[in-house]
C-alpha positions in Angstrom: 0.0 0.0 0.0 2.8 2.4 0.9 4.6 1.8 -2.4 1.3 2.3 -4.3 0.9 5.8 -2.6 4.6 6.6 -3.3 4.2 5.8 -7.0 0.9 7.7 -7.2 2.5 10.7 -5.5 5.5 10.6 -7.9 3.2 10.4 -10.9 1.2 13.4 -9.8 4.5 15.4 -9.3 5.7 14.4 -12.8 2.3 15.4 -14.3 2.5 18.7 -12.5 6.0 19.4 -13.8 5.0 18.6 -17.4 2.1 21.0 -17.1 4.4 23.8 -15.8 7.0 23.2 -18.5 4.4 23.5 -21.2 3.4 27.0 -20.1 6.4 28.9 -21.6 6.0 27.0 -24.8 2.8 28.9 -25.5 4.5 32.2 -25.1 6.3 34.0 -28.0 10.0 34.3 -27.4 13.0 35.9 -29.2 16.7 35.7 -28.6 18.7 38.9 -28.5 22.4 39.5 -28.4 24.8 42.4 -28.2 28.6 42.6 -28.6 30.9 45.3 -27.2 34.6 45.7 -26.6 36.7 47.4 -23.9 40.2 47.9 -22.5 39.1 45.9 -19.5 36.7 43.1 -18.9 34.3 45.1 -16.7 33.8 47.7 -19.5 33.3 45.1 -22.2 30.8 43.2 -20.1 28.9 46.3 -19.1 28.6 47.5 -22.7 27.5 44.2 -24.0 24.9 43.8 -21.3 23.7 47.3 -22.0 23.4 46.6 -25.8 21.2 43.6 -25.1 19.0 45.6 -22.7 18.7 48.4 -25.2 17.8 45.9 -28.0 15.0 44.4 -25.9 13.7 47.8 -24.8 13.6 48.9 -28.4 11.8 45.8 -29.5 9.4 46.1 -26.6 8.7 49.7 -27.6 8.2 48.9 -31.3 5.8 46.1 -30.6 4.1 48.0 -27.8 4.6 45.2 -25.3 4.0 45.9 -21.6 5.3 42.8 -19.9 8.3 40.9 -21.1 10.1 38.1 -19.2 13.8 38.2 -19.8 16.1 35.2 -19.1 19.8 34.5 -19.8 20.7 32.8 -23.1 24.1 31.9 -24.3 24.6 33.7 -27.6 27.1 32.8 -30.3 30.1 35.1 -30.1 30.0 37.9 -32.7 33.7 38.8 -33.3 34.4 42.1 -35.1 37.6 41.1 -37.0 37.4 37.3 -37.1 35.1 34.8 -38.6 35.0 32.7 -35.3 36.6 32.6 -31.9 38.9 29.7 -31.0 38.5 28.0 -27.6 41.9 29.3 -26.3 40.9 32.9 -26.7 37.9 32.8 -24.3 38.2 34.4 -20.9 36.6 32.2 -18.2 34.3 32.1 -16.3 31.3 33.2 -18.3 29.1 35.8 -16.6 25.5 34.7 -16.0 23.1 37.2 -14.5 19.3 37.0 -14.0 18.7 38.6 -17.4 21.9 37.9 -19.5 24.6 35.4 -20.3 27.9 36.9 -21.3 31.0 35.3 -22.9 34.3 37.2 -23.4 37.4 36.6 -25.4 40.6 38.3 -26.4 40.0 40.7 -29.3 42.3 41.6 -32.3 42.2 45.4 -31.5 40.7 45.5 -28.0 42.0 43.4 -25.2 38.4 42.3 -24.3 35.3 41.6 -26.5 32.1 40.3 -25.0 28.8 39.0 -26.4 25.7 39.0 -24.1 22.6 37.1 -24.8 19.1 37.1 -23.5 15.7 35.5 -24.3 12.7 37.7 -24.1 9.2 36.1 -23.8 5.8 37.8 -23.7 
């Protein structure tokens, strides 16, 4: 009897989790990214995060959206002078905030280049 109740309880929890996970699938979402450089990591990160926030704010204004849920999303690096960024050029650790995911690497001209990404849903 006890194992029957345990299995029933786990089945109800699993069904509840599946229902909760389907809610965001009904929302419309877009990915945003922004790249910026700087002479130090703090400047490059701040500028990249500001670029993402500005892009989301502009889109929100254009589409006249009131509420937008923003979550971090790892974006593909967008280098200025290269076609791609090799693994040995990345500065670790990645910076994950409540509303952005930022990766940084050594640039060709600037010491630091960062790309921040975020997913906005409404």
